[in-house]
Every structure is written in structure tokens, then in C-alpha cells.
C-alpha positions in Angstrom: 106.5 98.4 68.3 106.5 102.0 69.7 103.8 104.6 69.4 103.3 108.3 69.9 101.4 109.4 72.9 100.4 112.7 74.4 102.0 113.7 77.7 100.0 116.0 79.9 102.3 118.7 81.3 99.7 120.9 82.9 95.9 121.4 82.5 96.4 123.4 79.3 99.6 121.9 77.8 100.6 118.5 76.2 103.7 117.4 74.3 104.4 114.4 72.2 106.2 111.3 73.6 107.4 108.1 72.0 106.4 105.1 74.2 107.9 101.6 73.8 106.2 98.8 75.7 108.1 95.6 76.7 106.6 92.2 76.3 104.8 91.2 79.4 104.6 93.2 82.6 107.2 96.1 82.8 109.8 95.6 85.4 109.9 99.4 85.8 109.8 102.6 83.8 112.5 104.7 82.1 112.3 108.3 80.9 114.7 108.5 77.8 115.9 112.0 77.5 116.9 113.2 74.1 120.0 114.8 72.7 119.7 118.3 71.0 118.5 116.6 67.9 114.9 115.8 69.1 113.1 112.4 69.5 114.5 111.2 66.2 114.9 107.6 64.9 118.0 107.0 67.0 116.3 108.1 70.3 113.3 106.0 69.4 115.6 103.1 69.0 117.2 103.8 72.3 113.7 103.6 73.9 113.0 100.4 72.0 116.3 98.9 73.4 115.2 99.5 77.0 111.8 98.1 76.2 113.5 94.9 74.9 115.2 94.7 78.4 111.7 94.8 80.1 111.3 98.5 80.7 108.4 100.7 79.7 110.4 103.5 78.1 109.1 107.0 77.2 111.0 109.7 75.4 109.3 113.1 75.8 109.7 115.5 72.8 111.3 118.4 74.8 111.3 120.8 71.9 107.6 120.7 71.5 106.8 123.8 73.5 108.9 125.8 71.0 108.8 123.8 67.8 106.6 120.7 67.8 107.5 117.5 65.9 111.1 118.6 65.2 113.8 116.1 64.3 117.2 117.4 63.3 120.1 115.9 61.3 123.5 115.4 62.6 125.0 118.2 60.7 126.5 121.6 61.7 123.2 123.3 60.9 121.2 120.7 62.9 123.6 121.1 65.8 123.3 124.9 65.8 119.5 124.7 65.6 119.4 122.2 68.4 121.6 124.2 70.7 119.5 127.3 70.1 116.3 125.4 70.8 117.7 123.8 74.0 118.6 127.3 75.2 115.1 128.6 74.3 113.3 125.7 76.1 115.7 126.1 79.1 116.7 123.6 81.7 113.9 124.5 84.1 111.1 123.9 81.6 112.9 120.8 80.3 113.0 119.3 83.8 109.3 119.9 84.1 108.7 118.0 80.9 110.8 115.1 82.2 108.6 115.2 85.4 105.5 115.1 83.2 107.0 112.0 81.4 107.6 110.3 84.7 104.0 111.0 85.7 102.8 109.6 82.4 104.7 106.3 83.1 103.2 106.2 86.6 99.7 106.6 85.0 100.5 103.4 83.0 100.8 101.5 86.3 104.6 101.6 86.7 105.7 102.7 90.2 109.5 102.6 90.0 110.8 105.2 87.5 114.4 106.1 86.4 115.9 108.4 83.8 118.6 108.1 81.3 119.9 111.0 79.1 122.4 111.8 76.4 124.3 115.0 75.9 121.8 117.8 76.8 119.7 115.0 78.1 122.6 113.8 80.2 122.4 117.0 82.2 118.7 116.7 82.4 119.0 113.2 83.7 121.3 114.5 86.4 118.7 117.2 87.3 116.0 114.6 87.3 117.9 113.0 90.1 118.6 116.1 92.1 115.3 117.8 91.6 112.9 114.9 91.0 114.4 112.1 92.9 114.8 109.7 90.0 117.6 107.1 89.9 119.4 108.4 86.8 122.1 107.7 84.3 123.9 110.6 82.5 125.8 110.1 79.3 128.3 112.9 78.5 126.2 115.7 80.0 128.5 118.7 79.3 126.3 121.2 81.0 126.3 119.6 84.4 129.2 121.2 86.1 127.4 124.4 87.1 124.9 122.3 89.0 127.3 120.0 90.8 126.4 121.7 94.2 122.9 120.2 94.1 122.6 117.1 96.3 121.7 113.7 94.8 118.4 112.4 95.9 118.8 108.9 94.4 121.5 106.6 92.9 123.5 108.2 90.1 125.6 106.9 87.3 127.9 109.0 84.9 129.4 108.0 81.6 132.2 110.1 79.9 134.4 109.7 76.9 138.1 110.2 77.6 138.5 112.2 74.4 135.4 114.4 74.8 136.6 117.9 74.3 133.4 119.3 75.9 134.1 117.5 79.1 137.8 117.7 80.0 139.4 115.6 82.7 139.1 118.5 85.2 135.4 118.5 84.7 135.1 114.8 85.2 137.1 115.2 88.5 134.7 117.8 89.6 131.8 115.3 89.2 133.7 112.7 91.3 134.6 115.3 94.0 131.0 116.6 94.2 129.4 113.2 94.2 131.8 110.5 95.5 129.0 108.0 96.0 127.9 108.2 92.3 129.3 105.8 89.7 131.5 107.6 87.2 133.0 105.8 84.2 135.5 107.1 81.6 136.0 105.2 78.3 139.4 105.4 76.6 139.3 106.2 72.9 135.7 107.5 73.1 134.6 111.1 72.5 131.3 112.9 72.8 128.1 111.1 71.7 129.9 107.7 71.7 126.6 105.9 72.1 125.2 107.4 68.9 125.4 104.3 66.7 123.9 106.0 63.7 126.8 108.5 63.5 130.1 106.9 62.6 132.0 110.0 63.4 131.2 109.8 67.0 130.2 106.1 67.7 132.5 103.9 69.7 131.2 100.4 69.7 133.3 99.2 72.7 132.5 102.1 74.9 128.8 102.0 74.0 128.5 98.3 74.8 130.3 98.6 78.1 128.3 101.7 79.1 125.0 100.0 78.2 125.9 96.9 80.3 126.6 99.1 83.3 123.4 101.1 82.7 121.3 98.0 82.6 123.0 96.7 85.7 122.3 100.0 87.4 118.6 100.0 86.5 118.3 96.4 87.6 119.7 97.2 91.0 117.9 100.5 91.6 114.5 100.3 89.8 
């Protein structure tokens, strides 16, 4: 059963986080990085999923510096608000919040930390690798292309839907060209947000299952 915790960002700032503990001693820690809809029920379940596989999983509430406690619906209005908030928070501040979450996991006694992110969080997972040195898994990070000149500092894995209009084949090719040592997988018949099982308009069960198996293998090898 997960719980809310406070994550210390700096001496004067904290944000909320959703922490899921595994049974027994954690094998490692994972920062679970949200989509643009906040740390909602779906993201909390994603964290719980990793905890069931032995990881201490923490999802930081990245919108808290702008609008604390926000959870958005999967609607056009929710998407528009989420995009605006992600822009307001900014990638630089969001990476700092991911770093704070990693420190919070280390404070729990976990030494090996990785990151996994979805959509906006997919780009942040990539930057957690290049800027924080965390082994990371990025699901359909559509904002990553402009940062592909940054050097990887740890193992990296990417997941893309073949039918994702926001990440065309040319952009996937740029990922592979920039980082030939990273794992990059493309799922036929899957679009954006194919892992979001609470959203039938986006969810692809086969792609989600295969990507998850690869993610768990990646974390097992590198954390």
C-alpha cells in the first residue's frame, strides 16, 4: 500500500511524492516520472507495479511548485492544462525535482536508483540519464529530440509506438543515430501513451506488456 511523503527539494521547498514499498528489502529504487496529468491513480498504480517487482518506487508530484495536489482528467481540457503546467514548471526545474526524488530514495537506504518516465516524463527520464547519471527508461518522450546532443551517462532504453504522430519515424531514427548503444524499441499498432491502461483510446495491451517486460529486464540488469 502506497503513501504520500514529502520530498525535500531545497532547504525551503518540499513537494509531494507517492511512495510504494515492496515486500522485504528493496532490490533498488525507481523514480516514476509522471505524464502531463499529474501523479494520478494511473501513475500511482505504475509505482505500485514496480514495487510488486521488488523496487522502492517514488513518483514525485512535478506540478507542485505551480499547483500542488493537481490530478487531471484524460480530456482535451486536461491535456491543455497539463501542457501549460509542464511548460510553466519547465524541464530544468522538473529535472531538479527528479533529482530530489532520487535523493529521497537514497535517504531510505537504497543505493542503486533508476528512472522511468512516460510522455513528458519520458523526456525527463532521458534527462535524468544525461544530467543525473541515472539508468533510465523513456516511454514515448516526444520532447527529447532537441536534447539528443547530450551524452548518456548510464544505460538507456527507449519505447515508441509506431503509430505515434508526435514521434514520427524520422525522430525515432534520430534517437538511434545519437545513441546507438541505447536500446530502442518500436511497437507496431501502438500509438502515443500505449502503456496507459486506464485509457482505452490509447492503450495497447500487447505493446504495454512487451515494453514492461523489457523495462523490468533492463532494471534487473542495471540497478
